[in-house]
LUMVEXKOL-552376 format. One record per atom (N, C-alpha, C): residue in one letter; x, y, z. Coordinates in steps of 0.001 Angstrom, whole numbers, plus 524288, in hexadecimal, padded with zeros to 5 digits. Atoms other than C-alpha are relative to their C-alpha. Layout:
N
AXYZ/...
end
This chain:
209
M8042F802A080044/M8638A96FF8A7DE1/M800017FAEE7FC25/S7FFEB806068038D/S860D596197A7841/S7FDF08018D7FAB6/K804348008E802CF/K85BA795D8DA6B4E/K7FC217FF6E80082/R805D17FFB3800AD/R84FA395A18A6F38/R7FCCC8046180238/Q8014C7FBC57FE94/Q84DE596702A75E6/Q7FF108057E7FAE9/L7FDA87FD208030C/L852EA96DABA69DA/L7FB9C7FC9F7FBB1/Y80375803A980402/Y8492296369A60D6/Y7FA18802C28018B/T804207FD507FD58/T83E1296920A69BE/T7FF1B806F07FE53/L801357FB6D8028B/L8414797657A6609/L80035801387F9E0/L7FEA08003D80611/L8469697668A5788/L7FC4F7FBAB7FDAE/G80167803AC805E2/G840C096963A516F/G802DF7FDA67FF70/T7FB548018A801CB/T84791960F0A4B04/T804B0802D47FBE6/P7FD247FD948023F/P852E796380A4482/P8001B7FFFD7F973/H800187FFAE8060F/H8532F967F6A3522/H8019E7FA6F7FD2C/F7FEAB80362802B9/F85C0795E8BA30D4/F8012C7FA7B80202/N7FF13806A68008B/N85973951F6A361F/N802F07FE0680313/E7FC378018B7FE95/E864B995125A3F08/E7FDCA7FA3380356/G800F5803BA7FD23/G85D38947FEA48B0/G80079801FB80472/M803047FFC17FBA3/M85ACE94797A56DA/M804CD7FF2C80317/W7FB268031D7FCB7/W8671893E50A5C9D/W80417800947FC4D/G7F9EE80214803F2/G8759293EEFA5A80/G800B7804B27FCD9/V7FDA27FD8A804B3/V8767C94B3CA51EA/V8005B8037D8042E/R7FE6D7FB897FC94/R87CA995848A5654/R80079804E07FE44/E801D37FC1E80157/E876BF95FB8A4EB2/E7FA0C800AE7FDCB/W8020A7FC1580288/W86AA0966B9A4AE7/W7FF6C803CA7FCB6/N800307FB948016C/N865CC96FE2A41B9/N7FB03800E27FE1F/Y805D87FC1E80011/Y8599997904A3F95/Y80077802797FAD2/L7FF897FB058032F/L8557898150A34B4/L7F9448041B80192/F805887FC9680135/F84CB998D9AA367F/F7FF5D803B77FC26/N800277FBBE802F0/N847B99974AA2F24/N7FCA68044180257/F801217FAB57FD29/F846359A36EA3345/F7FE2E805427FCAB/R8013C7FBAB804BE/R83C479AECAA2C22/R8025A8041C8016B/T7FCAD7FB8F7FF4C/T843DF9BAC9A2ACE/T7FA69804C97FFC4/A8036A7FD607FF67/A83B939C82DA2AAA/A7FDAD802067FAB7/Q802B97FDF1804D1/Q8385C9C7BCA1B84/Q7FBE67FCE57FEC7/G803158021180138/G82BF19C156A1C53/G7FFEC7FA6B8003A/A7FD77807127FD9D/A82D3A9B144A1A61/A80532800507FFA0/E7FB7C8010B800EB/E83A769B275A1706/E801C77FD3180612/Y7FD1B802947FDE2/Y842DD9A920A1EE1/Y80455800747FFFB/F7FAC28015B7FFCD/F850ED9A500A22BE/F8001D7FB7E80248/T7FE10805B27FCD4/T855DA99802A25C0/T805357FFE580438/C7FCCC7FF487FE05/C85E8B99569A3085/C801AF7FA71802C1/Q7FE87804BB7FDFD/Q865909882AA35DE/Q8024B7FFBF805EB/F7FD56800C37FB3A/F86815984CEA4320/F8026B7F98A80126/Q7FE59804007FE9C/Q8710297AE0A477F/Q801267FECA806EF/V7FF667FFB47F942/V86FDB97586A5664/V805DB7FA2B800C1/R7FBA4803587FF42/R87C6996CA4A5A3F/R800AB7FD10805AB/F8013D8042E7FACB/F87B9D961B0A666E/F805F47FF0C8004E/D7FC088035B7FE76/D8855B95C22A6DF3/D7FE477FA4A8003D/G800C780620800A7/G8866B94D14A7119/G7FBF77FF2180344/K8045E800BB7FD5D/K87A8294E89A79AC/K7FCA8801BE7FE69/G804427FE9D801EF/G871D595426A70EC/G7FE748071C80284/I801127FC057FD7A/I873A0961CEA7753/I800EC8042C7FD3E/A7FE7D7FACD80308/A872C496E56A6F2C/A8055B8016D801B6/Q7FAA57FCD87FE73/Q880FE9758EA6FE1/Q80189804A47FC34/A7FFFB7FB9B80137/A87EB297FDCA6532/A7FCFA8002E7FB8F/G8039C8002F804F4/G8762798574A5A51/G80435803907FC10/Y7FD4E7FDCC804C1/Y87A9D98B48A4C7F/Y7FB6E8013B7FCD9/W803B47FCCC805B7/W87397994F3A43A4/W8023B7FEC67FA30/K7FD517FF3380502/K8768199340A34F5/K7FAF48033D7FB03/P7FC8A7FC6D7FE16/P8763999C52A3032/P8018880287804BE/E800C77FDC07FC9E/E87C189A44BA3CEC/E7FD038049E7FFE9/S804927FB637FEA8/S8733B9AF05A3A39/S7FB7F7FEDE80244/C80475800F87FE54/C868A49A6DFA3CA6/C7FF758005780715/A801F1800157FA0F/A86BDB9A77EA4C65/A7FD1080475800DE/A802717FB397FE3F/A868079B4C1A4CF4/A7FB548019F7FF39/V805A57FF2E800C9/V859F79B2A1A49A4/V7FD627FE4C8049C/L8009C801807FB75/L859AB9ABC6A569D/L80037802B98046F/D7FBD87FD007FBBE/D862829B454A5D1F/D8018E804937FDE4/P7FF407FA2C801E4/P860E89C244A58DF/P8031E8030180279/P7FBFD7FBA07FE7B/P86BFC9CC07A5BB4/P7FBA88020B80555/R803707FD197FE51/R867219D1F2A67BC/R8029F8052C801BF/P7FFB87FBAB8016C/P864329DE82A6933/P80406802D5803F1/P7FC197FCCB7FD4C/P86E669E975A6C71/P7FE2D800EA80711/A8012B7FE467FB7B/A86FC99ED5EA7AC2/A7FEEF80582800E3/P804197FA6E7FEC5/P868059F885A7EC0/P804A4804EF8015B/P7FD917FB387FF87/P86F6DA06ACA7E05/P801F8801978070E/A7FF777FE207FB40/A8770BA0969A8B81/A7FC4D8062980059/P8026F7FBDF7FE9D/P86DEEA1341A9274/P802E4806747FF60/P7FDCE7FA9A80077/P87190A2174A8EC3/P80024803AB80662/P7FFDA7FE5C7FD73/P8772CA2A4AA9835/P7FC91802B88032F/A802C57FD067FCB7/A86FDEA2EC5AA3F1/A800688040C80325/P7FED57F9F47FBF4/P86FA6A3D23AAA73/P800A07FEBA805C8/L7FF478018D7FA03/L877B0A3BFAAB730/L8001B805AC80279/P803FF804A57FCBB/P8713CA4122ABE7C/P7FC42801D27FC55/E804AF7FE5F80327/E863F8A421FAB7FD/E80062804527FE7E/H800117FABE800D6/H8635FA50C4AB9CB/H8049D8009C80182/P7FABF7FECA7FD54/P86FB7A598DABAF1/P800FE8010680658/L7FE307FE2E7FD26/L874CAA5BFEAC6E3/L8007B8031680235/R7FE757F9D17FFE8/R874E0A68D2ACD99/R803557FFF5805AF/L7FD8F800357FA3D/L87EA2A6AC6AD86D/L800168054F80188/S7FF507F9477FF87/S87DDDA7A73ADEF7/S805EF8004580195/A7FA177FE9780183/A88ABCA7FE5ADC2D/A8016A801F3805A0/D7FEE2801717FA78/D889A5A840AAE9DF/D8015A7FDA2802AC/A7FF4E8035D7FC44/A888F4A79C4AF096/A807427FC117FD59/L7FBA28017980154/L8942CA746DAE74A/L805FB8031E7FFF4/F7FC8C7FBAF80049/F89C61A8177AE70B/F801138029D80511/G801FD7F9E47FAC8/G8A0DFA8D0FAF234/G7FFB4804837FC26/F8011F7FCAA8042C/F89D83A98B6AEB0C/F8052C803327FD6F/D7FAA27FD1B80379/D8A51EA9D18ADFE7/D803927FC4B7FE99/S7FB24803217FEB1/S8AC99A918EAE198/S7FD217FB717FAD6/A801848055B8032C/A8AD59A8455AD705/A803077FAE280280/K7FD758043D7FEE6/K8B2C2A7C76AE155/K7FC5F7FD728049D/L803348024C7FFAF/L8AA61A70E3AE622/L80039801A680536/S8005F7FEA77F9A1/S8A72FA7374AF46E/S7FE347FAE780217/A800F3806127FFFE/A8A5D3A67BBAFDCA/A7FA1B7FD6A7FF4D/E8052A8029080068/E8973CA6808AFC10/E7FFDC7FD237F92F/G800398028B804F3/G89B1DA66B1AED66/G800B67FBA77FFD7/Q7FD12805E67FFF1/Q8A46DA5C8FAEE58/Q7FC307FA8880148/Q80435803C87FBFC/Q898BCA54F9AF5D0/Q7FC617FD787FAEF/A802397FFC480343/A88FC9A5824AE9EB/A8019B7FBCF7FAB7/V7FD45802E08050A/V8986AA52B1ADF90/V800A37FA808015F/Q7FE7E806AB80061/Q899FCA45F2AE61C/Q7FA8F7FD917FFB5/G804B380117800D9/G88B41A451BAE6AE/G7FEFB7FEC07F92A/I7FEFC8019380457/I88BBDA45BBAD7FA/I804847FA5F7FD7B/L7FE8B80477800EE/L896C0A3C5BAD6E1/L7FD087F982800DE/A802F8805017FD26/A88EC3A3271ADD89/A7FC477FF167FB7B/Q8050D7FF4C805E5/Q88312A3524AD151/Q802377FE057FBE1/V7FFBA8029380612/V88C62A3428AC7A0/V802307F9378007B/R7FD948038B80063/R891E7A267CACD21/R7FB1C7FAA980058/E804B38030180085/E88583A2161ACD41/E7FCDB7FE0F7F9BE/A7FE87801C8806DD/A886F6A219BABD8F/A803307FC1A7FD9D/A7FD6F802FD803C0/A88971A16E1AB557/A805BA800497FE97/Q7FBB27FDB2802E1/Q892C0A1F1AAAD37/Q7FE25804707FF6E/V7FE127FB27801F3/V894D7A2CB3AACB8/V7FFAD803367FB6C/Q7FE727FE44804DB/Q89478A32D3AA023/Q7FFBC8059180063/S7FE7C7FAF57FFA5/S894DAA41CAAA2C0/S7FC738025180401/I800D17FC7C7FB82/I89253A4AE3AAD90/I80038805E47FE49/R7FF0C7FBA1802BC/R8900CA5991AAA48/R7FE53804658049E/V7FE7F7FC087FAF5/V8937AA645BAB676/V7FF48805377FDF1/T8025D7F9788015C/T88D46A7203AB459/T8014F800B980437/G7FF857F97D7FA45/G88FDDA7D40ABDF3/G7FC09804017FD6B/Y8035C7FB3C80306/Y887CBA8877ABCD0/Y800408039080637/T7FFEB7F95F7FC4E/T887AAA9612AC5F0/T7F9F9803C77FF64/A803837FC708015C/A87E34A9F29AC7B2/A801AE806157FC4E/R7FFD27F9EB80424/R87CC3AAD6FAC062/R803F68037E80253/I7FCEB7FBD77FEA0/I8838BAB46DAC9E9/I805E77FF5E7FF57/G7FA1A80087803F1/G89212AB838AC376/G7FFD38013F7FB28/S7FF878000080597/S89687ABA28AB895/S8001B7FB647FD7A/A7FECA80458801AF/A894B4AB032AAE4F/A8047A7FD2D7FEA9/S7FB32801A5801B1/S8A2C3AADAAAAAC5/S800DA7FBD380664/Y7FEFF802217FD38/Y8A4BAAAB85AB92C/Y7FC837FA2A80099/N805598033D7FF04/N897BCAA2F8ABAC1/N803467FAEC7FBF5/Q7FF3C8038F8034A/Q89D29A9B2FAAFD5/Q8051E7FC10801F0/A7FBFD803277FFCF/A8AA65A9781AB448/A7FD7E7FD9F8064D/L80154802BE7FA82/L8A512A9455AC2D1/L7FCBF7FA1D7FE48/S804398047780067/S89A84A8B77ABD91/S804987FCC07FD0A/Q7FD5B803177FEAD/Q8A589A84D3AB78B/Q803447FD9D80132/R7FC05800D67FA97/R8AF5CA83CDAC0DE/R7FC757FB98803D5/R803218037F7FC97/R8A401A7CA3AC967/R8001E7F9AE7FE98/A801C98072E80361/A8A0C8A71E6ABFA3/A804F17FD6080007/D7F9DE804847FDD2/D8B008A6E5DABF0C/D7FF057FE7A803D2/A7FE9C803697FB3A/A8B07DA6E64ACB60/A7FD497FA2580345/V80526803617FFC5/V8A3DDA64B0ACCBE/V802147FC937FCA8/R7FF08803D18019A/R8A882A5D36AC1AD/R805177FDFA801A5/A7FAD18032C7FDA1/A8B750A5AACAC633/A7FF107FCD5804EC/A801D08029F7FB5D/A8B045A566BAD345/A7FE0A7FAA77FE0C/L800718047C7FFF1/L8A9B2A4CFBACCAC/L8036F7FA517FC45/V7FACC80281804D0/V8B612A488DAC319/V802D27FBFC80514/Q7FB948020A7FBBD/Q8BE1AA47A0AD11F/Q7FBDC7F9508028A/G802078036C7FCEC/G8B310A3ED5AD503/G7FD8A7F9C77FF34/G801B8803918020A/G8B2C4A34F6ACB75/G7FEDE7FFBC7FA2E/V802E47FF3C802D5/V8ABFFA3A3CABF6C/V80376800337FB43/P7FCEA8000D803D7/P8B345A37DFAB29D/P7FFBC807497FE2E/A7FEAC7F93E800CF/A8B8DAA474FAAF9C/A7FB6A7FFFB7F9A4/A800BD7FCEC8071B/A8B4E9A456CAA038/A7F9FB7FE6080022/S806E5800697FFB9/S8A581A41C0AA4D4/S7FC61803D180153/I802E47FC1F7FE1E/I8A3ECA4FE1AAAA9/I80003802D27FD1B/S7FF1E7FC4E801BF/S8A257A5B04AA555/S7FF0F805FA80414/A803287FC3D7FE58/A8A103A6899AABBE/A7FFBF8058F7FD43/E800777FABC80269/E89C4CA7609AA838/E7FD4E803CF801AA/G801D47FCB27FE3D/G898D3A82D1AADC3/G7FB90803DF7FD65/R802FD7FCC1802D0/R88D8CA8B05AAA74/R7FE668053B80174/G800F37F9967FEE9/G88DC6A971AAB0C2/G7FAC67FF2680289/A802EE8013B7FF94/A8806AA9B06AB408/A7FB897FF3C7FC4E/A805168024A804E1/A878ABA9458AA96B/A7FD5B7FCC380368/E8048B802227FD7D/E86D96A8DA0AACD1/E7FF037FFEA804DE/P8024B7FFEC7FBB2/P86853A923EAB90D/P7FB307FE7780059/I803C9802977FDC0/I8602BA8BC8AC153/I7FC6C80302800F9/V8028E7FAF97FD51/V85A78A9857AC870/V80143804307FE21/Q8003B7F897801B9/Q85837AA63BAC4A0/Q7FEAA801AA805DF/C801A17FD2B7F97A/C859BBAAE92AD064/C800478072D7FE73/E7FEFF7FA2580159/E8583AABDABAD205/E7FF5F801E08034C/Q7FE5A7FF2D7F9E6/Q85B2AAC022ADEC9/Q80346805D57FF9D/R7FE5F7FCDA80097/R86055ACCF2AE114/R804697FFA18036F/N7FB6A8012A7FC21/N8685AAC9E1AED6B/N8043E7FD347FF36/R7FCF880088800F0/R87473AC417AEAB5/R800EE7FA8A80123/R7FED6806197FD42/R875E2AB8C9AF3CC/R7FAB27FD7D7FF18/E804A48032A80059/E8665DAB607AF0C4/E802017FDF87FA74/L7FDEA80252806A6/L86B9AAB4B1AE179/L801377FC4580015/I7FB4F802B680159/I87645AAC4BAE4EB/I7FD177FAEC80257/A8022A806627FBDA/A86BF8AA242AEEF9/A7FC397FFA07FB9B/C8049880107803FE/C8624DAA35AAE35D/C801D37FC817FCB4/L7FBF5801D18046C/L86B1AA9FD3AD8E9/L804ED7F8907FF7E/A7FC9D804467FE0A/A87220A946AAE001/A7FECB7FB5D7FB4F/P80077803AA803D9/P86C53A89AAAD68E/P80243800807FA2E/N7FBB97FF0B804B4/N872DBA8EAFACBD8/N8037A7FF438006C/R7FB2380213800C1/R87FACA8DBDAD074/R7FF787F83780112/R80105807E17FDDC/R880A5A7DFAACFC4/R804E37FF1D7FBFC/V7FE3B802FC80488/V886A1A732DAC865/V7FE057FC147FE76/Q803838053C80278/Q87FD4A6978ABF74/Q803057FB687FF53/I7FC77805AB80266/I88488A5B95ABD60/I7FB1F7FD177FDB0/A803038021580296/A87E5DA53B6AB328/A803D17FBE87FDA6/G7FCAB803CC8017D/G88351A469DAAC9A/G7FCB67FD9A7FD73/M8021E803D680361/M8819CA3BEAAA424/M804AC7FB0D80325/A7FDC0806697FEAA/A882CAA2DF7AA8C7/A7FC877F9DD7FEDE/H8048D804CD8004E/H88095A1FDFAA56D/H7FAF07FD52803C3/P801F2801B97FD65/P87615A19D5AAC66/P803367FB56802D1/R7FEED806177FE53/R877ABA0D0CAB6C7/R7FBF47FD917FCC7/
end
């Protein structure tokens, strides 16, 4: 900015330095405080080069600079983790495992690959929770153990696919939290009706992109 431009903007310097040949102009500014008619005074010095172009400006005291250049507001906090997926993903245990087995079938391996694709869509996975469930047929202790083994199997497959082991938990819940209630007397029909209860659920938290 030239002296002429500065003169147009701020007017005559307060200490009569002159228009030509001087390298410093000084201004005094009175700024009101929040206390009624009170004000404080700041001195602003502009330094020019040999061609009369402003090179730098200095406040006295230095704290006056904050009046015209207040501190920037803090950056907004990072968005909170969002559910991944938004609702728990339910996978049929009948599709993942063979009868009475905790070993993933070929179809089960394929399903895990689909889950991994969803996980990779997240910017940063914070936690994944794998929960296994069974139907009510059989003893409670056996169902609990089977559901845990199946949850562990899915967790192991996710870890093998690249998900950090520390971010995945696995829990077996046995026949808890059934989705359907069935009262068929025929065993085969009862087993078929209870199929939705035999499942593995996956839920998680991740930072959105």
